[in-house]
C-alpha positions as CSV (number, residue, x, y, z in Angstrom):
1,X,5.4,118.2,110.3
2,X,4.0,118.3,113.8
3,X,3.7,114.9,115.4
4,X,1.2,116.3,117.9
5,X,-1.4,119.4,117.8
6,X,0.0,122.4,120.4
7,X,-2.1,125.2,122.0
8,X,-1.0,128.0,120.2
9,X,0.4,131.1,122.7
10,X,-1.0,134.2,121.4
11,X,-0.4,136.0,124.9
12,X,1.7,139.5,124.4
13,X,3.2,138.1,128.1
14,X,5.6,135.2,128.2
15,X,4.2,131.9,128.5
16,X,6.1,130.2,131.4
17,X,4.2,126.7,130.5
18,X,5.8,126.4,127.0
19,X,9.6,125.2,126.8
20,X,10.6,125.5,123.3
21,X,13.7,123.0,122.6
22,X,16.1,122.6,119.4
23,X,18.6,120.3,118.2
24,X,21.3,122.7,116.9
25,X,23.2,121.0,113.9
26,X,20.7,121.3,110.8
27,X,18.0,122.9,112.9
28,X,19.7,126.1,114.4
29,X,22.7,126.1,112.3
30,X,24.0,124.5,108.9
31,X,26.0,121.1,109.7
32,X,29.0,122.4,111.8
33,X,28.4,126.0,111.0
34,X,27.7,129.0,112.6
35,X,23.9,130.4,113.4
36,X,22.8,132.8,110.7
37,X,21.7,136.3,112.3
38,X,18.1,136.0,111.7
39,X,18.0,132.2,113.0
40,X,19.3,133.9,116.4
41,X,17.1,137.3,116.0
42,X,14.5,134.6,115.9
43,X,15.6,132.9,119.3
44,X,15.5,136.7,120.8
45,X,12.0,137.2,119.7
46,X,10.7,133.9,120.9
47,X,12.0,133.7,124.3
48,X,10.2,137.0,124.5
49,X,6.7,134.5,124.2
50,X,7.8,131.2,126.0
51,X,11.2,129.5,127.3
52,X,13.7,128.8,124.7
53,X,16.3,126.3,125.1
54,X,19.2,124.4,122.5
55,X,20.4,120.6,123.2
56,X,23.5,119.8,121.1
57,X,25.2,116.3,121.1
58,X,28.8,118.3,121.0
59,X,30.4,120.0,123.6
60,X,29.7,123.1,124.9
61,X,32.8,124.8,123.0
62,X,31.5,123.3,120.1
63,X,28.1,124.9,121.3
64,X,29.3,128.2,121.4
65,X,31.3,128.4,118.5
66,X,27.7,127.7,116.6
67,X,25.7,129.9,118.4
68,X,28.0,132.2,119.8
69,X,29.6,133.0,123.0
70,X,26.8,134.7,124.8
71,X,24.7,131.6,124.0
72,X,24.1,131.7,127.2
73,X,22.4,135.2,127.3
74,X,19.7,134.5,124.3
75,X,18.6,130.8,125.9
76,X,16.7,129.8,129.2
77,X,18.2,126.1,128.9
78,X,21.8,125.2,127.1
79,X,22.2,121.3,126.8
80,X,25.1,120.2,125.6
81,X,26.3,116.7,125.2
82,X,22.6,115.4,125.7
83,X,22.3,117.4,128.8
84,X,25.1,115.9,130.6
85,X,26.4,119.4,130.4
86,X,23.7,121.8,131.3
87,X,22.9,125.3,131.8
88,X,20.2,126.8,133.2
89,X,20.0,131.4,133.2
90,X,23.4,131.1,132.8
91,X,24.5,128.9,135.2
92,X,26.0,125.3,135.1
93,X,23.2,122.9,136.8
94,X,24.5,119.6,136.0
95,X,27.6,117.7,134.8
96,X,28.1,113.8,134.3
97,X,30.8,111.9,132.4
98,X,30.9,108.7,130.7
99,X,34.9,107.7,132.2
100,X,33.3,107.6,135.6
101,X,30.2,105.7,134.4
102,X,31.8,103.3,132.3
103,X,35.5,103.1,134.0
104,X,38.7,103.2,132.2
105,X,39.1,99.2,131.8
106,X,36.1,98.9,129.6
107,X,36.8,102.5,127.6
108,X,40.2,101.1,127.0
109,X,38.2,97.8,125.6
110,X,36.1,100.3,123.6
111,X,38.9,102.5,122.5
112,X,41.3,99.7,120.9
113,X,38.5,98.0,118.8
114,X,37.4,101.1,117.4
115,X,41.3,102.1,116.5
116,X,41.3,98.5,114.9
117,X,38.4,98.7,113.0
118,X,39.4,101.7,111.8
119,X,43.1,100.8,110.5
120,X,41.9,98.0,108.4
121,X,38.5,99.8,106.5
122,X,39.6,100.7,102.8
123,X,37.8,104.2,102.3
124,X,39.6,107.1,100.0
125,X,40.2,109.2,102.5
126,X,41.6,109.6,105.8
127,X,42.7,111.9,108.1
128,X,42.8,112.7,112.1
129,X,40.9,112.4,115.1
130,X,38.9,109.1,114.6
131,X,37.8,109.4,118.1
132,X,36.5,112.0,120.4
133,X,36.8,112.0,123.7
134,X,33.8,114.0,124.9
135,X,32.3,114.1,128.8
136,X,29.7,111.9,128.2
137,X,30.2,109.9,124.8
138,X,32.4,108.6,121.8
139,X,32.5,110.3,118.9
140,X,33.8,108.4,116.3
141,X,34.5,108.8,112.9
142,X,36.3,106.6,110.2
143,X,37.2,109.7,108.1
144,X,38.5,111.9,110.7
145,X,37.4,115.0,112.3
146,X,40.0,117.1,111.1
147,X,39.1,116.7,106.9
148,X,38.2,119.4,105.2
149,X,34.6,121.0,105.0
150,X,34.8,119.5,100.9
151,X,36.3,116.2,102.2
152,X,33.2,116.1,104.7
153,X,31.2,116.3,102.2
154,X,32.6,114.1,99.8
155,X,32.4,111.2,102.7
156,X,29.0,112.0,103.2
157,X,27.9,111.0,99.7
158,X,30.6,108.2,99.7
159,X,28.7,106.7,102.8
160,X,25.0,107.3,101.3
161,X,26.5,104.8,98.8
162,X,28.9,102.5,101.1
163,X,27.1,102.5,104.2
164,X,30.3,102.9,106.0
165,X,29.2,104.7,109.1
166,X,26.0,102.3,109.2
167,X,28.0,99.2,108.8
168,X,30.6,100.1,111.8
169,X,27.3,101.1,114.3
170,X,26.2,97.5,113.5
171,X,29.5,95.8,114.5
172,X,30.4,97.8,117.2
173,X,26.8,96.9,119.0
174,X,27.4,93.2,117.9
175,X,31.0,93.5,119.7
176,X,29.4,95.5,122.9
177,X,25.8,93.7,122.9
178,X,25.1,94.1,126.9
179,X,27.2,96.9,128.0
180,X,24.2,99.1,128.3
181,X,25.6,101.3,125.3
182,X,23.6,102.9,122.5
183,X,24.6,104.6,119.6
184,X,23.5,107.2,116.8
185,X,24.3,108.7,113.7
186,X,24.1,112.6,113.7
187,X,25.8,115.0,111.4
188,X,27.8,113.2,108.1
189,X,30.9,111.8,109.3
190,X,30.7,110.3,112.6
191,X,28.3,108.5,115.1
192,X,28.3,109.0,118.7
193,X,28.6,106.0,121.1
194,X,27.1,106.6,125.2
195,X,25.3,105.1,127.8
196,X,21.9,104.2,127.2
197,X,19.6,106.5,128.2
198,X,22.2,109.4,127.5
199,X,20.4,110.4,124.4
200,X,18.5,113.5,124.2
201,X,15.8,112.4,126.1
202,X,18.3,112.8,128.9
203,X,17.9,116.6,129.1
204,X,14.3,116.4,130.4
205,X,15.8,115.4,133.3
206,X,16.6,119.1,134.8
207,X,13.1,120.4,133.1
208,X,10.4,118.3,134.4
209,X,10.2,119.9,138.0
210,X,9.2,123.0,136.1
211,X,6.3,121.2,135.1
212,X,5.7,122.5,131.6
213,X,2.3,121.8,130.1
214,X,4.0,121.7,126.6
215,X,7.3,121.0,125.5
216,X,8.4,121.4,121.7
217,X,11.6,120.0,120.0
218,X,12.7,120.8,116.7
219,X,15.1,118.4,115.1
220,X,16.5,117.3,111.9
221,X,17.8,113.7,112.6
222,X,14.5,112.3,113.9
223,X,14.1,108.9,112.1
224,X,15.1,105.5,113.8
225,X,18.8,106.1,114.4
226,X,19.5,109.6,114.5
227,X,20.1,111.3,117.6
228,X,17.1,113.6,117.6
229,X,14.9,110.4,117.3
230,X,14.2,109.5,121.2
231,X,13.4,113.2,122.1
232,X,11.6,113.6,119.0
233,X,8.8,110.3,119.8
234,X,9.3,111.3,123.8
235,X,5.7,111.1,125.6
236,X,6.8,114.2,126.6
237,X,7.2,115.9,123.9
238,X,5.8,117.5,120.9
239,X,8.2,117.1,117.9
240,X,8.7,118.8,114.7
241,X,10.8,117.1,111.8
242,X,13.0,120.4,109.7
243,X,15.5,119.7,107.2
244,X,17.1,122.9,107.9
245,X,17.4,126.1,109.8
246,X,14.8,128.1,107.2
247,X,12.0,125.3,108.1
248,X,12.8,125.8,111.3
249,X,12.5,129.6,111.3
250,X,8.8,129.2,109.1
251,X,7.6,126.6,111.8
252,X,8.4,129.2,114.7
253,X,7.0,131.9,113.2
254,X,4.0,130.3,112.0
255,X,3.3,128.8,115.9
256,X,4.5,131.6,117.7
257,X,5.8,134.7,115.8
258,X,2.9,135.7,113.8
């Protein structure tokens, strides 16, 4: 579904007035897996028509793992950690960190609370890396990010029924109310904690001055609470909800590649 109507690009030369941004997990790749060659091909073809960027919650290392070490050569903009780390034309243009923003004392209180909460959780499986400290956010996982792919799927199924992650998000919100923090559930086993405004709309700070006439965004977690929601509903973007990479391919082909 597309949120607003779009001016279609039919010219053979590249339209520098249109920016198309893609979420990564579930949009360009299956969750936590690598991009398929035909999706990479789509990005290359699309880049001949319009300006192209990726915006993911994960760090740049993970983005390179999923999209390929040459990612900066086939997109114009690469935003990792929602744009706190930003590359344009292969150059780093911006970097900002959570520890600078919150300070170590507050950060420590959050980490201590999370570890205590997870310690008291009764869930079928716990592995390791319950908190991943990223540049601009904490990624918090009750099962632990070291779980196998099979354990990840099992936990996701269990969580849909028992609401472990949504309940934890609700509790941590109450605990740190007034701290200027936001939370979003992305992927299958975890949620992110970050300063309010550091959601995916943060990446738009780096493209405003370019004066794009249209900014399209493709994402799969576009419902309230999902980590694509804020940028999807933003007045600055034309939002497209997709369920998987094949839907992304179909929608992009229909709009620009026919």
